[in-house]
N, C-alpha and C positions, 0 to 999 in steps of 0.2 A: 504494500500500500504506500507508494511513494507520495501520495497526496496528503498523508497525515502530517499535521504540524508537529514539530519537535520542540520540547521545552527542556531547558537545562536549569536546574536549581544549584546555586553556588553559595556555600558559606565557608568559613575558614577551615573548620575541622571535618566537614562533611560527616558529622556524627550525630547531629540533632535536628536543627531546623530544616536543612535541605533534605535530609532523609525522611522526615515527617511529611514535607511537602510532596516529595516524589511518591511516597506511599499513598497519600490521599489522591494525587492525580491519577496514579495507576488504578486505584480502586474506583474512582469516579468517572473516568473517561471512557470506559467500555471499550478499550483498545483503539480509540480514535486519535490518540496522541502518543507520540514516541517520547518517553520520559527518561531523562538523564539527571544525575546529580554528581557533584564533584566538590572538592575543597582545595583552597590555595595552599593549605598546610594540613593535609588529612591526618587524623589519628589512626590508631590501629583497630578500633572497634566502634560500633554505634553505641551512643549513650544508652545505658540500661534503662534510665528513666524515660527516655523517648520511646524505647521498645515497649515498655510497660504501658505508657500512656496510649500508644497506638493500638496495642492489644485490646485495650478497653473499647476501642472503636471497631474491633474485628479486623484490624490490619496487622499482618505479621511482618515485622522488620527483622526477625532473627537471622535471616539469610543475607541481609544487606551488609555491605562492607564499604567503608570509606574509600574513595577513589581520588586520585590527584587530578586537578584541573589542567587540561591541555588546550592549546589553541585549536586543535582539531575538533575537540568537543564543542567549543564555542562556534566554530565555523559551521559545524553540522547541525546547529540548532537555529530554529526560527525565533524563539523567545528565550532570552537569558534573564533569569531572575536572581539577583544577588541579595544576600542576607548578611551584610556586614563584612564582605571581603574587600571592600574599598577598591583601591587601584590595582589589586592583584588580578582582576578579571580583564582579559584582553578585550578591546573594543574593535569590532569589525563593522564596516558599513553594511546597511541593509538588514541589520538585526534589530529586533525589538528588545529594548532593555528596560527592566523595572528593578527598583531597589525596594525591598520590603524591610522596613525597620522593625525588627523583632528582637525581643529579649533573648539572650543566649541561654539555652537550657543547661549548659555545662555546669556540673557540680550541684545541680538542683535535684530535689526529690520529685517523685511523680506528682505530688500535690501542686508543686510550683510549675511543673511542666504542662499540666492540663490547660491553663489559660493560654499559653503559647500555642499549644496544639489546636485549641479551638479557634484562635485567631488565624492560624495557618489554614484551617479548613475553610473558613469564610473567604479568605483570599483565593484559595484554589477554586472555589465555586465561582467567584467573580472572574477569575482567569478563564474558566470554561465558558462562561457567558460571553466574554470578550472574543473568544475563539468560535463562538456560535456553535458550541457543543452542549448538548443536553446531558446533565449528569446521569450516570448509570444507576445511582442510588443516592438517597439523601439522608 
């Protein structure tokens, strides 16, 4: 399906915000969007609190692993959404860029991650609407 839009979520560690956003988009897009996530300085594992918070939503991030941000990943994406990676994200003409200001869930318990997760879900639903894609589930 080459006509599918592709979205890249980028945060510093690719362990919390970007993984939750990618998980939501995967779950809600019904296969209509190619989903990527990466980090400018990825850690070795996804934040356990992010995994737990997403599990409450029925989204399994246990198999997810942080990936390093590459210029190729940005070039291959139609929409690039940054979450606090600042200037580390390369800019290419013709791409749609958004910066989502979200609290970093690093070092926080699941109770503190839930509001961040819920904010990400709202933003992902708005993103789907902007791409004219009906969510697979709400």
